C-alpha positions as CSV (number, residue, x, y, z in Angstrom):
1,M,0.0,0.0,0.0
2,S,1.4,3.4,-0.9
3,L,1.2,6.5,1.2
4,S,-1.3,8.0,-1.2
5,N,-3.8,5.2,-0.3
6,V,-3.5,6.3,3.4
7,F,-5.3,9.6,2.6
8,G,-8.2,7.8,1.0
9,I,-8.5,5.3,3.8
10,A,-8.2,7.9,6.6
11,G,-10.5,10.3,4.8
12,S,-13.2,7.6,4.5
13,A,-12.8,6.8,8.2
14,M,-13.1,10.5,9.1
15,N,-16.3,10.8,7.0
16,A,-17.7,7.7,8.8
17,Q,-16.8,9.0,12.2
18,S,-18.4,12.4,11.4
19,I,-21.6,10.7,10.5
20,R,-21.4,8.6,13.7
21,L,-20.9,11.8,15.7
22,N,-23.9,13.5,14.0
23,T,-26.2,10.5,14.7
24,T,-25.0,10.4,18.3
25,A,-25.7,14.1,18.7
26,S,-29.2,13.6,17.3
27,N,-29.8,10.8,19.7
28,L,-28.7,12.9,22.7
29,A,-30.7,15.9,21.5
30,N,-33.9,13.7,21.4
31,A,-33.2,11.6,24.5
32,E,-35.9,13.2,26.7
33,S,-38.4,14.1,24.0
34,V,-41.9,12.9,24.8
35,S,-44.7,11.5,22.7
36,S,-48.2,10.3,23.2
37,S,-47.9,7.2,21.0
38,E,-45.3,4.6,20.1
39,G,-45.4,5.5,16.4
40,E,-44.5,9.1,16.9
41,T,-41.7,8.5,19.4
42,Y,-38.1,9.1,18.4
43,R,-36.0,6.0,18.1
44,A,-32.2,5.8,18.6
45,R,-30.3,5.7,15.3
46,K,-27.0,4.1,14.5
47,P,-24.9,4.2,11.4
48,V,-24.0,0.9,9.7
49,F,-20.4,0.7,8.4
50,T,-18.9,-1.7,5.8
51,V,-15.5,-2.2,4.2
52,Q,-15.1,-0.4,0.8
53,Q,-15.1,-2.9,-2.0
54,P,-11.9,-2.9,-4.0
55,T,-11.8,-1.3,-7.4
56,A,-10.4,-2.9,-10.6
57,D,-7.0,-1.2,-9.9
58,D,-6.9,-2.7,-6.4
59,Y,-7.5,-6.2,-7.9
60,A,-4.6,-5.6,-10.3
61,A,-2.4,-4.6,-7.3
62,A,-3.4,-7.7,-5.4
63,E,-2.4,-9.9,-8.3
64,A,1.0,-8.3,-8.2
65,G,1.4,-9.4,-4.6
66,L,0.3,-6.1,-3.0
67,V,-2.6,-6.0,-0.5
68,P,-5.1,-3.4,-1.6
69,G,-5.9,-0.6,0.7
70,Q,-9.6,-0.3,1.7
71,G,-11.7,2.2,3.6
72,V,-15.0,2.6,5.3
73,N,-18.5,2.9,3.6
74,V,-21.5,4.1,5.4
75,E,-24.3,1.8,4.3
76,G,-27.0,3.7,6.0
77,I,-28.5,4.6,9.3
78,V,-30.8,2.2,11.1
79,E,-33.3,2.8,13.9
80,S,-32.9,0.8,17.1
81,D,-35.5,-1.9,17.8
82,A,-35.0,-1.7,21.6
83,P,-38.2,-1.1,23.5
84,L,-39.3,2.4,24.2
85,R,-39.6,3.7,27.7
86,M,-43.2,4.2,28.9
87,A,-44.0,6.3,32.0
88,Y,-47.3,6.7,33.7
89,E,-47.8,10.4,34.0
90,P,-51.5,11.1,33.7
91,S,-51.0,14.9,34.4
92,H,-48.5,15.3,31.5
93,P,-50.0,17.2,28.5
94,M,-48.7,14.5,26.1
95,A,-50.2,11.6,28.0
96,D,-52.3,9.2,26.0
97,E,-55.8,8.1,27.0
98,N,-54.3,5.6,29.6
99,G,-52.1,8.3,31.1
100,Y,-48.8,7.0,29.6
101,V,-46.1,9.0,27.8
102,Y,-43.5,7.5,25.6
103,Y,-39.8,8.3,25.8
104,P,-37.1,7.4,23.2
105,N,-35.0,4.2,23.6
106,V,-31.8,6.3,23.9
107,N,-29.3,5.3,26.5
108,V,-27.5,8.5,27.4
109,V,-24.5,6.8,28.9
110,E,-24.0,4.6,25.9
111,E,-24.4,7.6,23.6
112,M,-21.8,9.6,25.5
113,A,-19.3,6.7,25.3
114,D,-20.1,6.4,21.6
115,M,-19.4,10.1,21.1
116,I,-16.1,9.9,22.9
117,S,-15.1,6.9,20.8
118,A,-16.1,8.5,17.5
119,S,-14.3,11.8,18.5
120,R,-11.1,10.0,19.4
121,S,-11.2,7.9,16.2
122,F,-11.6,11.1,14.1
123,Q,-8.6,12.6,15.9
124,I,-6.5,9.6,15.3
125,N,-7.3,9.6,11.6
126,T,-6.4,13.3,11.4
127,E,-3.0,12.5,13.0
128,I,-2.5,9.6,10.5
129,M,-3.2,12.0,7.6
130,N,-0.8,14.6,9.0
131,T,1.9,12.0,9.6
132,A,1.5,10.7,6.0
133,K,1.7,14.3,4.7
134,Q,4.9,14.9,6.6
135,M,6.4,11.7,5.3
136,L,5.6,12.6,1.7
137,Q,7.1,16.1,2.2
138,R,10.3,14.7,3.7
139,T,10.5,12.2,0.8
140,L,10.4,15.1,-1.6
141,T,13.3,16.9,0.1
142,L,15.6,13.8,0.0
143,G,16.9,14.8,-3.5
144,Q,17.9,18.3,-2.4
């Protein structure tokens, strides 16, 4: 794998972590939103990542004995199927006819851990790109 592949791989990882941070922020913003029915209640969202499929050039490099560099694809964002939280609050303005209000299935502690992990992964990929850039710049100065 050449150093130029590092930029594509780290860039795709940074994009994936950015999407992960955005979905986590959305989950945290809606963690305490209330609804009067299950159908209208916010559900936690999570991005689904896959490995980028190699291109034709990658297959040619693999035949030459080189392992192709790959990155991260964001396949989509899925809603959690965990049960919603129901609370009996008959005096709440959003309560249904039975006195229940519905809260999202967002676990705030899990979301904060996910946010820290995504943030750190983004920082590490930024450092990888900076290191690769410095290595390429030093390589260019070798002939001077």
